[in-house]
Phi, psi and omega in degrees: 000133178298141176236159182261132176249144177205165180297127177094355184300316183298337181273341184246352187298330177241018183297330181300334179285335182270351181293128182293145175278123178248148176278157178260128181252115179289129180263320177197168174237157183219140172211194184298340179270003177109197185261139180208162183282330183292144178288121180270005178074012182294140174269356174277133186229138166239121186246126176263121179153172179303131187288337177292314178290326179293319178297321177296321180294334181279342186305313184303320184270330192241003179303126179074014184245347186278121183282321185221129174246131171236128174227147177231075186290167178302137186280350177061049177280348182098358182252357186279330183068031183275155181236133174281116189239021178291151185275068176287136190293320185299120186297323180292315178297319181299316179295317181296316181290334183282358179274144180300135181286130182264182183282165176302131181091337178263322179241102185287353181249014186298323179289325177299316180295320179297317179294322176298324178290318187281325191302306182295330178292319178293326177298317180287322177298321179297323178292323182287335185290138177290160180300329178258022185268174184213146177240135177244129182234119177276132182210158166250193190289344186299316184239002185304313182294325179288321181297319179302318183291319181284333175287325172302320183290320185274314183267340183099130182300329180289347180262008171293130182259306183186172170231121184263131171271106183263109185282092183264349176215085187304328181282348182084158180279121185292338182273358175289138190288315187248306182236126184284117181288124183249357185218165166240163180263146168239110181273136186236125175231149175255167174277324183199173178294358178287350182298138167232143179237145176269201182218192181251160170298133182298137178280174182299326181296340175267312185295332181291346176288341179273078191248015177244154178234139175273186184294341177268001179087006181281137180281138177212167171236157186249135179223133181301133179284341178284136181292140177243161175093213184283156177053046184247018179251159184302325180294337179282315183222079184304328182289346179263009173253116178198161184267156163250149175243127186234131177256112183297324184287316184266342183080006182288138180233129182238136173273118186253183176247159185296328181270001184275136178282152179288123180297153177300137178084002182246155175257137178269126181239120180238157183280080183265126175289325175206184181298333186251344186248123179275134179254209178219160170275163175283337184247151169282174185295322179297314179295319180299318178295319182291328184253021189299329182293344180265359183261130183230119178284150174207140178277133181253102185302321183297321180270348183054046177204160177275145175228163178243142181230138174272132173262114179257118185273139181298319184284359178242357189287335180074199184287155177271132179299133179299147175255175179278000178242115176251100179246030179290151180297328186281359175260001179294132183299332178296330178293324178298315179293319181299312180296317184296319185265305188290320185261315183279343173085018176273170177262157182302322183282351180294322181200121181282135172053057176297146183294141173295136178299325183300324180300312184284326176299322179293322175299313180296325181298321183268344189244348187223165176193172172055235183252031179300153178259132179242133183238134173228110184263004169233067198291331178058236185277358178092021182300324183297315177297320177303314180294319179298313180296320177298315181295318179299319179293323184288319186242007178074016180285173179231042179300149178245144178242147171232118178248143174233128178217126185269344186282165183299336184277010181306324179268313189287336180240303184302303181291323181297321177300315181297323177300315182295322178295318180296317184275339189104152186209165180084165180228156178058227182291344179268002184292137177236128181295145181294153180272344191076179180114188183198171173196167170237144183255132186235151165249155171288126183265207183292151172290146181295322182241141171243106188066236180259010185244152172293140180281113183290350176283346179272130180298137180307327180297327177292322178292318177302315180299316181298311181299315181299314180300313184291330179281321191245342186061027180242152175299146184268125175238104184304127177294149179260133178072186177072206182295123183293345181261002183281128179268326182143182180238136179218131183050041177061026172243130178268141182241136180228140176239093184270091189220136172224121185303329188260001180211163179275130179260143183234125174281107178222187182295329179298317179290319181301328181291344179273350183278116180249344183286129183273137178198160178289328180220161182222132174245125183234123173268131176204168180289321182218169178221132181253010181247140182293156181298323180299314181292323177299316181299319180295330180271359181072031182248134174249124177267134174234129188275136174267130002262359188310308187281345173286319181293341181270354182295000000 
Protein backbone atom coordinates (compact mmCIF):
# COMPACT_ATOMS: atom_id res chain seq x y z
CA UNK A 1 0.00 0.00 0.00
CA UNK A 2 1.42 3.46 -0.85
CA UNK A 3 2.36 5.52 2.20
CA UNK A 4 2.99 9.22 2.63
CA UNK A 5 6.39 10.53 3.73
CA UNK A 6 6.96 13.99 5.18
CA UNK A 7 9.49 15.89 7.28
CA UNK A 8 9.22 14.80 10.91
CA UNK A 9 7.19 11.63 10.32
CA UNK A 10 9.79 9.35 11.92
CA UNK A 11 9.66 11.50 15.07
CA UNK A 12 5.88 11.43 15.50
CA UNK A 13 4.85 8.02 14.16
CA UNK A 14 5.08 6.53 17.67
CA UNK A 15 4.82 9.79 19.60
CA UNK A 16 1.41 8.83 21.02
CA UNK A 17 3.20 6.17 23.09
CA UNK A 18 5.45 8.80 24.70
CA UNK A 19 2.61 11.15 25.67
CA UNK A 20 2.34 11.14 29.48
CA UNK A 21 -0.82 9.82 31.03
CA UNK A 22 -2.56 12.58 32.96
CA UNK A 23 -5.47 12.21 35.32
CA UNK A 24 -8.68 14.13 34.70
CA UNK A 25 -9.71 16.56 37.44
CA UNK A 26 -13.41 17.37 37.62
CA UNK A 27 -13.94 21.11 38.19
CA UNK A 28 -17.73 21.25 38.33
CA UNK A 29 -20.90 19.54 37.18
CA UNK A 30 -23.92 21.05 35.45
CA UNK A 31 -27.54 20.02 34.93
CA UNK A 32 -30.95 21.67 34.57
CA UNK A 33 -30.65 22.95 38.14
CA UNK A 34 -27.46 24.83 37.37
CA UNK A 35 -23.78 24.46 38.22
CA UNK A 36 -22.53 22.81 41.41
CA UNK A 37 -19.40 21.33 42.94
CA UNK A 38 -20.87 17.93 43.70
CA UNK A 39 -20.35 15.20 41.12
CA UNK A 40 -23.68 14.51 39.43
CA UNK A 41 -22.42 11.24 37.95
CA UNK A 42 -22.80 12.51 34.38
CA UNK A 43 -21.11 10.50 31.65
CA UNK A 44 -21.03 13.59 29.44
CA UNK A 45 -17.62 15.26 29.60
CA UNK A 46 -16.09 18.55 28.51
CA UNK A 47 -12.31 18.49 28.92
CA UNK A 48 -10.15 21.61 28.84
CA UNK A 49 -6.61 20.90 27.71
CA UNK A 50 -4.38 19.71 24.88
CA UNK A 51 -6.31 17.14 22.92
CA UNK A 52 -3.35 14.77 22.50
CA UNK A 53 -2.92 14.48 26.27
CA UNK A 54 -6.68 14.38 26.78
CA UNK A 55 -7.06 11.49 24.34
CA UNK A 56 -4.32 9.60 26.17
CA UNK A 57 -6.12 10.27 29.47
CA UNK A 58 -9.33 8.81 28.02
CA UNK A 59 -7.74 5.52 26.95
CA UNK A 60 -8.07 3.59 30.22
CA UNK A 61 -11.82 4.11 30.42
CA UNK A 62 -12.82 4.47 26.78
CA UNK A 63 -10.45 2.43 24.62
CA UNK A 64 -12.60 0.55 22.10
CA UNK A 65 -15.86 2.06 23.41
CA UNK A 66 -16.48 5.19 21.29
CA UNK A 67 -19.11 4.53 18.62
CA UNK A 68 -18.75 7.75 16.63
CA UNK A 69 -15.93 10.27 16.36
CA UNK A 70 -16.40 13.63 14.66
CA UNK A 71 -13.51 16.04 14.30
CA UNK A 72 -13.14 19.35 12.51
CA UNK A 73 -9.37 19.98 12.75
CA UNK A 74 -7.73 23.25 11.64
CA UNK A 75 -7.88 23.45 7.86
CA UNK A 76 -4.35 24.86 7.51
CA UNK A 77 -5.30 27.66 5.15
CA UNK A 78 -2.29 29.67 6.32
CA UNK A 79 -4.37 32.28 8.14
CA UNK A 80 -4.78 30.57 11.51
CA UNK A 81 -1.34 31.29 12.97
CA UNK A 82 -1.36 27.95 14.76
CA UNK A 83 1.71 26.32 16.31
CA UNK A 84 2.37 22.61 16.68
CA UNK A 85 3.33 22.41 20.36
CA UNK A 86 3.58 18.71 21.20
CA UNK A 87 6.60 17.72 23.26
CA UNK A 88 8.48 15.78 20.60
CA UNK A 89 11.85 14.73 22.03
CA UNK A 90 14.16 15.57 19.11
CA UNK A 91 15.39 19.17 19.83
CA UNK A 92 15.72 20.17 16.17
CA UNK A 93 12.26 18.86 15.31
CA UNK A 94 10.85 20.48 18.43
CA UNK A 95 12.25 23.89 17.43
CA UNK A 96 11.01 23.51 13.86
CA UNK A 97 7.54 22.42 14.95
CA UNK A 98 7.34 25.25 17.47
CA UNK A 99 7.39 27.93 14.78
CA UNK A 100 4.14 29.52 13.67
CA UNK A 101 2.84 27.90 10.50
CA UNK A 102 2.99 30.26 7.55
CA UNK A 103 0.97 30.63 4.36
CA UNK A 104 1.27 28.57 1.21
CA UNK A 105 4.44 29.63 -0.65
CA UNK A 106 5.87 31.27 2.47
CA UNK A 107 6.26 28.16 4.62
CA UNK A 108 7.23 25.20 2.45
CA UNK A 109 6.85 22.82 5.39
CA UNK A 110 3.38 23.89 6.49
CA UNK A 111 1.79 20.62 5.32
CA UNK A 112 4.52 18.61 7.08
CA UNK A 113 3.75 20.38 10.36
CA UNK A 114 0.03 19.79 9.96
CA UNK A 115 0.63 16.07 9.39
CA UNK A 116 2.92 15.95 12.43
CA UNK A 117 0.08 17.46 14.45
CA UNK A 118 -2.61 15.08 13.15
CA UNK A 119 -0.79 11.73 13.06
CA UNK A 120 -0.44 10.95 16.80
CA UNK A 121 -3.97 12.22 17.46
CA UNK A 122 -5.41 9.90 14.82
CA UNK A 123 -3.47 6.99 16.32
CA UNK A 124 -5.16 7.56 19.68
CA UNK A 125 -8.57 8.17 18.10
CA UNK A 126 -8.28 4.83 16.30
CA UNK A 127 -7.63 3.13 19.65
CA UNK A 128 -10.65 4.79 21.23
CA UNK A 129 -13.00 3.80 18.41
CA UNK A 130 -15.23 0.76 18.95
CA UNK A 131 -14.94 -2.22 16.60
CA UNK A 132 -18.29 -1.23 15.06
CA UNK A 133 -17.44 2.47 15.22
CA UNK A 134 -16.93 5.16 12.60
CA UNK A 135 -14.97 8.41 12.33
CA UNK A 136 -16.03 11.49 10.33
CA UNK A 137 -13.42 14.18 9.55
CA UNK A 138 -14.35 17.58 8.10
CA UNK A 139 -11.70 19.02 5.78
CA UNK A 140 -11.26 21.33 2.85
CA UNK A 141 -8.91 20.85 -0.09
CA UNK A 142 -5.74 22.06 1.70
CA UNK A 143 -5.05 18.79 3.52
CA UNK A 144 -7.67 16.40 2.14
CA UNK A 145 -5.32 14.35 -0.11
CA UNK A 146 -2.72 14.01 2.64
CA UNK A 147 -5.34 13.12 5.23
CA UNK A 148 -6.67 10.28 3.09
CA UNK A 149 -3.21 8.73 2.88
CA UNK A 150 -2.44 8.85 6.60
CA UNK A 151 -5.92 7.56 7.46
CA UNK A 152 -5.34 4.68 5.04
CA UNK A 153 -2.14 3.99 6.96
CA UNK A 154 -3.70 4.20 10.44
CA UNK A 155 -7.22 2.81 9.89
CA UNK A 156 -6.44 0.65 6.86
CA UNK A 157 -7.34 1.40 3.24
CA UNK A 158 -9.99 -1.33 3.33
CA UNK A 159 -11.78 0.61 6.08
CA UNK A 160 -12.36 3.68 3.94
CA UNK A 161 -16.13 4.15 3.76
CA UNK A 162 -16.77 7.26 1.70
CA UNK A 163 -16.14 10.94 1.16
CA UNK A 164 -19.15 13.22 1.51
CA UNK A 165 -19.34 16.54 -0.33
CA UNK A 166 -21.09 18.73 2.24
CA UNK A 167 -22.46 21.82 0.47
CA UNK A 168 -21.91 24.41 3.17
CA UNK A 169 -21.88 27.46 0.87
CA UNK A 170 -24.14 26.90 -2.17
CA UNK A 171 -23.16 30.19 -3.81
CA UNK A 172 -19.45 29.31 -3.60
CA UNK A 173 -16.61 31.31 -2.10
CA UNK A 174 -16.29 34.58 -3.97
CA UNK A 175 -12.57 34.92 -3.24
CA UNK A 176 -11.66 31.70 -5.12
CA UNK A 177 -9.77 32.63 -8.29
CA UNK A 178 -11.16 30.19 -10.84
CA UNK A 179 -13.91 27.95 -9.45
CA UNK A 180 -15.96 28.98 -6.43
CA UNK A 181 -15.76 26.28 -3.75
CA UNK A 182 -19.24 25.40 -2.51
CA UNK A 183 -18.48 22.42 -0.29
CA UNK A 184 -16.17 20.89 2.25
CA UNK A 185 -15.31 17.22 2.47
CA UNK A 186 -16.27 14.81 5.22
CA UNK A 187 -14.00 11.77 5.11
CA UNK A 188 -15.48 8.62 6.62
CA UNK A 189 -13.56 5.58 7.93
CA UNK A 190 -14.72 2.59 9.96
CA UNK A 191 -12.77 0.60 12.57
CA UNK A 192 -13.76 -2.75 11.03
CA UNK A 193 -16.35 -4.37 8.74
CA UNK A 194 -18.70 -4.58 11.76
CA UNK A 195 -19.91 -1.03 11.01
CA UNK A 196 -23.56 -0.52 10.06
CA UNK A 197 -25.02 2.84 9.06
CA UNK A 198 -28.61 4.03 8.97
CA UNK A 199 -30.23 6.56 6.68
CA UNK A 200 -32.39 9.67 6.47
CA UNK A 201 -36.10 10.19 6.21
CA UNK A 202 -36.85 10.22 2.45
CA UNK A 203 -37.20 13.69 0.96
CA UNK A 204 -40.03 14.84 -1.30
CA UNK A 205 -37.97 14.13 -4.42
CA UNK A 206 -38.09 10.48 -3.33
CA UNK A 207 -41.61 10.25 -1.88
CA UNK A 208 -43.21 11.82 -4.97
CA UNK A 209 -42.17 8.73 -6.95
CA UNK A 210 -44.72 6.76 -4.95
CA UNK A 211 -47.59 8.02 -7.05
CA UNK A 212 -49.82 4.95 -7.36
CA UNK A 213 -52.44 3.68 -4.90
CA UNK A 214 -53.61 0.14 -4.32
CA UNK A 215 -57.20 -0.83 -3.48
CA UNK A 216 -56.55 -0.01 0.19
CA UNK A 217 -55.32 3.47 -0.68
CA UNK A 218 -51.66 2.77 0.14
CA UNK A 219 -49.09 4.64 -1.92
CA UNK A 220 -46.58 2.60 -3.90
CA UNK A 221 -44.22 2.79 -6.83
CA UNK A 222 -43.75 0.15 -9.50
CA UNK A 223 -40.41 -1.27 -10.64
CA UNK A 224 -39.74 -3.87 -13.30
CA UNK A 225 -38.57 -7.13 -11.73
CA UNK A 226 -36.36 -7.81 -14.74
CA UNK A 227 -32.81 -6.60 -14.24
CA UNK A 228 -31.72 -3.66 -16.37
CA UNK A 229 -28.28 -2.35 -17.28
CA UNK A 230 -25.02 -4.31 -17.33
CA UNK A 231 -24.76 -8.07 -16.74
CA UNK A 232 -28.47 -8.49 -17.32
CA UNK A 233 -28.44 -11.53 -19.62
CA UNK A 234 -28.91 -15.17 -18.72
CA UNK A 235 -25.33 -15.96 -19.66
CA UNK A 236 -24.17 -13.43 -17.01
CA UNK A 237 -26.19 -14.84 -14.10
CA UNK A 238 -27.81 -18.18 -15.03
CA UNK A 239 -29.27 -18.65 -11.55
CA UNK A 240 -31.37 -15.50 -11.98
CA UNK A 241 -33.17 -16.92 -15.03
CA UNK A 242 -36.24 -18.94 -14.03
CA UNK A 243 -39.96 -18.85 -14.83
CA UNK A 244 -43.01 -17.61 -12.96
CA UNK A 245 -46.39 -19.25 -13.57
CA UNK A 246 -49.47 -17.01 -13.43
CA UNK A 247 -53.14 -17.93 -13.47
CA UNK A 248 -55.18 -15.00 -14.78
CA UNK A 249 -58.47 -16.28 -13.43
CA UNK A 250 -57.40 -17.01 -9.85
CA UNK A 251 -54.52 -14.51 -9.61
CA UNK A 252 -52.22 -17.27 -8.33
CA UNK A 253 -48.49 -16.74 -8.93
CA UNK A 254 -45.93 -19.55 -8.63
CA UNK A 255 -42.13 -19.33 -8.65
CA UNK A 256 -41.04 -22.18 -10.92
CA UNK A 257 -37.94 -24.00 -12.04
CA UNK A 258 -36.34 -23.98 -15.50
CA UNK A 259 -37.05 -27.67 -16.10
CA UNK A 260 -40.59 -27.38 -14.82
CA UNK A 261 -43.48 -27.60 -17.25
CA UNK A 262 -46.11 -24.88 -17.28
CA UNK A 263 -49.13 -26.05 -15.24
CA UNK A 264 -52.52 -26.20 -16.97
CA UNK A 265 -54.33 -22.88 -16.84
CA UNK A 266 -51.15 -20.91 -16.14
CA UNK A 267 -49.06 -18.48 -18.22
CA UNK A 268 -45.27 -18.87 -18.24
CA UNK A 269 -43.43 -15.58 -17.61
CA UNK A 270 -39.67 -15.39 -18.13
CA UNK A 271 -37.27 -12.39 -17.98
CA UNK A 272 -36.91 -11.80 -21.71
CA UNK A 273 -34.97 -8.76 -22.97
CA UNK A 274 -36.52 -9.39 -26.37
CA UNK A 275 -38.16 -12.31 -28.14
CA UNK A 276 -34.73 -13.84 -28.77
CA UNK A 277 -32.56 -12.66 -25.86
CA UNK A 278 -33.00 -14.11 -22.38
CA UNK A 279 -32.42 -11.76 -19.45
CA UNK A 280 -32.46 -12.20 -15.67
CA UNK A 281 -34.63 -11.22 -12.71
CA UNK A 282 -33.32 -8.88 -10.01
CA UNK A 283 -34.14 -11.44 -7.33
CA UNK A 284 -33.16 -15.05 -6.81
CA UNK A 285 -35.84 -17.70 -6.32
CA UNK A 286 -35.69 -17.64 -2.52
CA UNK A 287 -36.23 -13.89 -2.41
CA UNK A 288 -38.96 -14.11 -5.03
CA UNK A 289 -40.84 -16.66 -2.94
CA UNK A 290 -40.43 -14.56 0.20
CA UNK A 291 -41.58 -11.35 -1.54
CA UNK A 292 -44.20 -12.90 -3.80
CA UNK A 293 -47.08 -10.78 -2.47
CA UNK A 294 -45.29 -7.69 -3.82
CA UNK A 295 -44.97 -9.10 -7.36
CA UNK A 296 -47.68 -8.20 -9.88
CA UNK A 297 -47.87 -9.57 -13.45
CA UNK A 298 -49.02 -7.36 -16.30
CA UNK A 299 -49.33 -7.87 -20.03
CA UNK A 300 -47.34 -5.35 -22.10
CA UNK A 301 -49.15 -4.86 -25.48
CA UNK A 302 -46.23 -3.05 -27.14
CA UNK A 303 -43.84 -5.91 -26.38
CA UNK A 304 -46.56 -8.51 -26.75
CA UNK A 305 -45.31 -10.29 -23.64
CA UNK A 306 -46.00 -10.57 -19.93
CA UNK A 307 -43.82 -8.76 -17.42
CA UNK A 308 -43.56 -8.73 -13.65
CA UNK A 309 -43.44 -5.63 -11.46
CA UNK A 310 -42.47 -5.14 -7.85
CA UNK A 311 -44.79 -2.87 -5.84
CA UNK A 312 -42.68 -0.95 -3.32
CA UNK A 313 -44.84 0.71 -0.65
CA UNK A 314 -43.97 4.11 0.76
CA UNK A 315 -44.95 3.14 4.32
CA UNK A 316 -42.55 0.17 4.19
CA UNK A 317 -39.53 1.66 2.44
CA UNK A 318 -37.75 2.84 5.61
CA UNK A 319 -34.88 5.30 5.62
CA UNK A 320 -33.12 6.52 2.50
CA UNK A 321 -29.47 5.49 2.17
CA UNK A 322 -27.21 8.55 2.50
CA UNK A 323 -25.52 9.74 -0.66
CA UNK A 324 -22.10 11.35 -1.08
CA UNK A 325 -23.75 14.73 -1.71
CA UNK A 326 -25.25 16.54 1.28
CA UNK A 327 -26.96 19.63 -0.04
CA UNK A 328 -29.50 19.90 2.76
CA UNK A 329 -30.39 23.36 4.03
CA UNK A 330 -29.35 22.51 7.58
CA UNK A 331 -25.69 21.88 6.61
CA UNK A 332 -25.27 25.42 5.26
CA UNK A 333 -22.54 27.24 7.18
CA UNK A 334 -24.80 30.28 7.51
CA UNK A 335 -27.10 28.17 9.69
CA UNK A 336 -24.22 27.58 12.10
CA UNK A 337 -23.62 31.31 12.52
CA UNK A 338 -27.34 32.07 12.75
CA UNK A 339 -27.94 29.58 15.57
CA UNK A 340 -24.80 30.68 17.43
CA UNK A 341 -25.63 34.39 17.38
CA UNK A 342 -29.38 34.81 16.87
CA UNK A 343 -30.59 31.97 19.05
CA UNK A 344 -27.78 31.10 21.46
CA UNK A 345 -26.99 34.76 22.14
CA UNK A 346 -23.25 34.79 21.45
CA UNK A 347 -21.40 37.53 19.58
CA UNK A 348 -19.86 37.15 16.13
CA UNK A 349 -16.37 37.73 17.51
CA UNK A 350 -16.80 34.99 20.14
CA UNK A 351 -16.17 32.22 17.63
CA UNK A 352 -15.64 32.37 13.84
CA UNK A 353 -17.65 30.03 11.63
CA UNK A 354 -19.30 27.69 14.14
CA UNK A 355 -20.35 24.36 12.63
CA UNK A 356 -24.02 23.95 11.66
CA UNK A 357 -25.82 21.69 14.14
CA UNK A 358 -27.55 19.99 11.21
CA UNK A 359 -24.30 18.60 9.79
CA UNK A 360 -23.45 16.74 12.98
CA UNK A 361 -27.06 15.73 13.70
CA UNK A 362 -27.16 14.03 10.32
CA UNK A 363 -23.93 12.19 11.16
CA UNK A 364 -25.40 11.09 14.48
CA UNK A 365 -28.64 10.06 12.80
CA UNK A 366 -26.93 7.54 10.52
CA UNK A 367 -24.15 6.42 12.89
CA UNK A 368 -25.52 6.34 16.44
CA UNK A 369 -28.44 5.29 18.62
CA UNK A 370 -29.33 4.42 22.19
CA UNK A 371 -26.51 5.08 24.66
CA UNK A 372 -23.64 5.33 22.13
CA UNK A 373 -20.61 7.47 23.00
CA UNK A 374 -19.67 10.34 20.67
CA UNK A 375 -16.25 12.03 20.82
CA UNK A 376 -15.13 15.37 19.40
CA UNK A 377 -11.50 16.22 20.19
CA UNK A 378 -11.53 19.56 18.32
CA UNK A 379 -14.71 20.75 20.03
CA UNK A 380 -14.61 24.45 19.13
CA UNK A 381 -17.92 26.08 19.97
CA UNK A 382 -19.50 22.83 21.21
CA UNK A 383 -21.71 22.05 18.21
CA UNK A 384 -21.24 18.28 18.66
CA UNK A 385 -22.67 18.32 22.20
CA UNK A 386 -25.53 20.52 20.94
CA UNK A 387 -26.30 17.94 18.25
CA UNK A 388 -26.14 15.03 20.72
CA UNK A 389 -28.58 16.72 23.10
CA UNK A 390 -30.94 17.56 20.23
CA UNK A 391 -30.90 13.97 18.96
CA UNK A 392 -31.55 12.53 22.42
CA UNK A 393 -34.52 14.83 22.85
CA UNK A 394 -35.86 13.95 19.40
CA UNK A 395 -35.67 10.15 19.62
CA UNK A 396 -35.44 9.46 23.36
CA UNK A 397 -31.86 8.21 23.10
CA UNK A 398 -29.21 8.38 25.82
CA UNK A 399 -26.13 9.17 23.75
CA UNK A 400 -23.12 10.44 25.65
CA UNK A 401 -20.70 13.12 24.46
CA UNK A 402 -17.03 13.75 25.20
CA UNK A 403 -15.64 17.11 24.06
CA UNK A 404 -12.02 18.22 24.19
CA UNK A 405 -11.02 21.85 23.67
CA UNK A 406 -7.59 23.31 24.46
CA UNK A 407 -8.36 26.99 23.97
CA UNK A 408 -9.20 29.46 26.75
CA UNK A 409 -12.83 29.55 25.65
CA UNK A 410 -13.39 25.89 26.59
CA UNK A 411 -15.46 27.05 29.58
CA UNK A 412 -16.73 30.47 28.52
CA UNK A 413 -17.95 29.39 25.05
CA UNK A 414 -17.81 25.60 24.57
CA UNK A 415 -19.29 24.67 27.95
CA UNK A 416 -21.46 27.77 28.10
CA UNK A 417 -23.14 26.82 24.83
CA UNK A 418 -23.95 23.38 26.20
CA UNK A 419 -25.42 24.96 29.34
CA UNK A 420 -27.72 27.14 27.26
CA UNK A 421 -28.86 24.18 25.17
CA UNK A 422 -29.67 22.17 28.31
CA UNK A 423 -31.62 25.02 29.95
CA UNK A 424 -33.17 26.47 26.80
CA UNK A 425 -32.12 29.59 24.97
CA UNK A 426 -33.34 32.61 23.04
CA UNK A 427 -36.18 34.99 23.82
CA UNK A 428 -39.59 35.70 22.33
CA UNK A 429 -40.13 34.13 18.92
CA UNK A 430 -36.51 32.97 18.93
CA UNK A 431 -36.90 31.00 22.17
CA UNK A 432 -35.90 27.33 22.02
CA UNK A 433 -36.96 24.91 24.74
CA UNK A 434 -34.14 23.24 26.65
CA UNK A 435 -33.11 19.70 25.87
CA UNK A 436 -32.35 18.71 29.45
CA UNK A 437 -29.27 16.68 30.24
CA UNK A 438 -26.05 17.25 32.16
CA UNK A 439 -22.25 17.19 31.94
CA UNK A 440 -19.12 17.54 34.03
CA UNK A 441 -16.26 19.89 33.20
CA UNK A 442 -12.69 18.64 33.58
CA UNK A 443 -9.15 19.97 33.44
CA UNK A 444 -6.11 17.86 32.64
CA UNK A 445 -4.48 17.13 35.95
CA UNK A 446 -1.07 15.90 37.06
CA UNK A 447 0.88 13.30 35.09
CA UNK A 448 0.71 9.84 36.62
CA UNK A 449 4.49 9.41 36.42
CA UNK A 450 7.30 11.90 36.98
CA UNK A 451 10.34 10.37 35.34
CA UNK A 452 10.40 6.77 36.56
CA UNK A 453 8.46 7.47 39.76
CA UNK A 454 4.80 7.70 40.60
CA UNK A 455 3.71 11.29 41.05
CA UNK A 456 2.84 11.68 44.73
CA UNK A 457 0.62 14.64 43.82
CA UNK A 458 -1.78 12.17 42.17
CA UNK A 459 -4.35 10.70 44.53
CA UNK A 460 -3.88 6.93 45.02
CA UNK A 461 -7.48 6.36 43.97
CA UNK A 462 -6.67 7.80 40.53
CA UNK A 463 -3.75 5.40 40.20
CA UNK A 464 -5.96 2.49 41.30
CA UNK A 465 -8.50 3.46 38.66
CA UNK A 466 -5.81 3.62 35.98
CA UNK A 467 -4.32 0.21 36.84
CA UNK A 468 -7.74 -1.45 36.93
CA UNK A 469 -8.74 0.00 33.56
CA UNK A 470 -5.49 -0.95 31.90
CA UNK A 471 -5.54 -4.49 33.32
CA UNK A 472 -9.20 -5.30 32.70
CA UNK A 473 -10.57 -2.68 30.24
CA UNK A 474 -13.53 -2.42 32.62
CA UNK A 475 -14.94 0.59 34.53
CA UNK A 476 -13.57 0.83 38.05
CA UNK A 477 -15.98 0.37 40.96
CA UNK A 478 -14.08 0.62 44.28
CA UNK A 479 -14.80 -2.42 46.46
CA UNK A 480 -16.37 -1.67 49.85
CA UNK A 481 -14.73 -3.01 53.01
CA UNK A 482 -12.19 -5.81 53.15
CA UNK A 483 -8.57 -5.39 52.08
CA UNK A 484 -7.89 -1.66 51.45
CA UNK A 485 -5.48 -2.54 48.63
CA UNK A 486 -7.94 -4.75 46.76
CA UNK A 487 -9.00 -3.44 43.33
CA UNK A 488 -11.49 -6.16 42.42
CA UNK A 489 -11.82 -9.42 40.53
CA UNK A 490 -12.00 -9.86 36.76
CA UNK A 491 -12.03 -13.14 34.82
CA UNK A 492 -11.49 -14.87 38.19
CA UNK A 493 -8.24 -12.97 38.81
CA UNK A 494 -7.93 -10.75 41.86
CA UNK A 495 -6.01 -7.47 41.58
CA UNK A 496 -4.21 -5.63 44.39
CA UNK A 497 -2.39 -2.30 44.45
CA UNK A 498 -0.20 -2.36 47.56
CA UNK A 499 0.96 1.25 47.58
CA UNK A 500 1.70 3.90 50.21
CA UNK A 501 3.09 7.26 49.02
CA UNK A 502 5.32 7.73 52.07
CA UNK A 503 6.85 4.26 52.45
CA UNK A 504 8.16 1.27 50.49
CA UNK A 505 5.72 -1.62 50.27
CA UNK A 506 6.95 -5.22 50.20
CA UNK A 507 5.04 -8.21 48.91
CA UNK A 508 5.80 -10.89 51.51
CA UNK A 509 4.00 -13.60 53.43
CA UNK A 510 2.67 -11.02 55.88
CA UNK A 511 0.80 -9.25 53.08
CA UNK A 512 -0.40 -12.52 51.52
CA UNK A 513 -1.94 -13.45 54.87
CA UNK A 514 -4.24 -10.42 54.61
CA UNK A 515 -5.76 -11.61 51.31
CA UNK A 516 -9.19 -13.13 51.95
CA UNK A 517 -10.76 -12.68 48.49
CA UNK A 518 -10.90 -15.99 46.61
CA UNK A 519 -9.75 -16.18 42.98
CA UNK A 520 -7.97 -18.56 40.61
CA UNK A 521 -5.11 -16.13 40.19
CA UNK A 522 -3.80 -13.01 41.91
CA UNK A 523 -1.93 -9.97 40.55
CA UNK A 524 -0.24 -7.77 43.17
CA UNK A 525 1.45 -4.41 42.56
CA UNK A 526 4.04 -3.45 45.18
CA UNK A 527 7.40 -1.66 45.42
CA UNK A 528 9.32 -4.83 46.20
CA UNK A 529 8.85 -8.56 46.60
CA UNK A 530 10.54 -10.85 49.16
CA UNK A 531 9.15 -14.14 47.80
CA UNK A 532 10.84 -16.10 45.01
CA UNK A 533 9.18 -16.35 41.59
CA UNK A 534 8.88 -20.12 41.91
CA UNK A 535 6.94 -19.90 45.16
CA UNK A 536 4.73 -17.11 43.77
CA UNK A 537 3.98 -19.26 40.71
CA UNK A 538 2.96 -22.21 42.90
CA UNK A 539 0.54 -19.94 44.77
CA UNK A 540 -0.85 -18.48 41.53
CA UNK A 541 0.48 -15.00 42.35
CA UNK A 542 1.96 -12.53 39.84
CA UNK A 543 4.12 -9.72 41.22
CA UNK A 544 4.22 -6.40 39.37
CA UNK A 545 6.72 -3.79 40.41
CA UNK A 546 5.79 -0.17 41.15
CA UNK A 547 6.37 1.99 39.12
CA UNK A 548 8.10 -0.08 36.43
CA UNK A 549 5.13 -2.24 35.48
CA UNK A 550 2.67 0.65 35.69
CA UNK A 551 4.63 2.57 33.07
CA UNK A 552 4.44 -0.48 30.80
CA UNK A 553 0.67 -0.74 30.89
